[in-house]
C-alpha positions in Angstrom: 250.1 -166.9 40.2 252.7 -169.1 41.4 250.8 -169.2 44.9 248.0 -169.6 43.3 248.7 -172.2 41.3 250.9 -174.0 44.4 247.0 -173.9 46.0 245.2 -175.7 42.5 247.8 -178.5 42.0 247.8 -179.6 45.9 243.6 -179.6 45.7 244.1 -181.6 42.5 247.0 -183.7 43.8 245.2 -184.1 47.4 241.8 -184.2 47.5 240.6 -184.9 44.3 243.7 -187.1 43.6 244.9 -186.3 40.1 248.2 -188.3 39.1 250.0 -186.4 36.6 248.6 -182.7 35.9 249.8 -180.8 31.6 249.5 -176.9 30.4 250.5 -175.4 27.4 251.2 -172.5 26.9 252.7 -170.1 23.7 255.1 -170.5 22.7 256.7 -166.6 22.5 255.2 -166.1 26.1 258.7 -167.6 28.1 257.3 -166.3 31.1 254.2 -168.7 31.3 257.0 -171.5 30.6 259.1 -170.6 34.2 257.0 -170.7 36.2 255.8 -173.7 34.7 258.8 -174.9 35.6 259.2 -173.3 38.7 256.3 -175.2 40.0 258.6 -178.4 38.9 256.7 -179.4 36.1 258.6 -180.6 33.1 258.7 -179.8 29.0 257.2 -182.7 27.6 257.2 -181.3 23.5 256.1 -178.8 21.4 252.5 -178.3 20.0 253.2 -176.4 16.0 250.7 -173.9 14.8 248.7 -175.8 18.1 246.2 -173.2 17.7 244.3 -170.1 15.4 243.6 -166.5 16.4 241.6 -164.0 14.4 244.3 -161.4 12.8 246.7 -163.6 14.1 246.7 -166.6 12.3 248.8 -169.7 14.0 250.7 -170.1 16.7 252.4 -173.5 18.7 252.2 -173.9 22.0 254.8 -176.5 24.6 253.3 -179.3 26.8 254.4 -179.2 30.6 253.8 -181.5 32.7 254.2 -182.7 36.0 253.3 -186.0 37.9 252.1 -186.3 41.5 254.5 -187.8 43.0 257.2 -185.7 42.0 255.3 -182.3 42.9 254.8 -184.1 46.8 258.3 -184.7 46.3 259.2 -181.1 45.6 257.2 -179.8 48.0 259.7 -182.0 50.6 262.1 -180.0 50.0 
């Protein structure tokens, strides 16, 4: 997953010209958060009851984000 997302981030930042990318995940899915952190994304906040799923109920989401300058600095390491 990290390799595929790295290619997408490179494309969005370097080819399309994005300045910032953000993503959210269910706070109970710790693995998704670890992937985002491995990519250099930083926690930005929790969205209480962000989504609703039938037969499941409401769930909270954690948002991560990264700026182009931080992405390029991470790649240069």
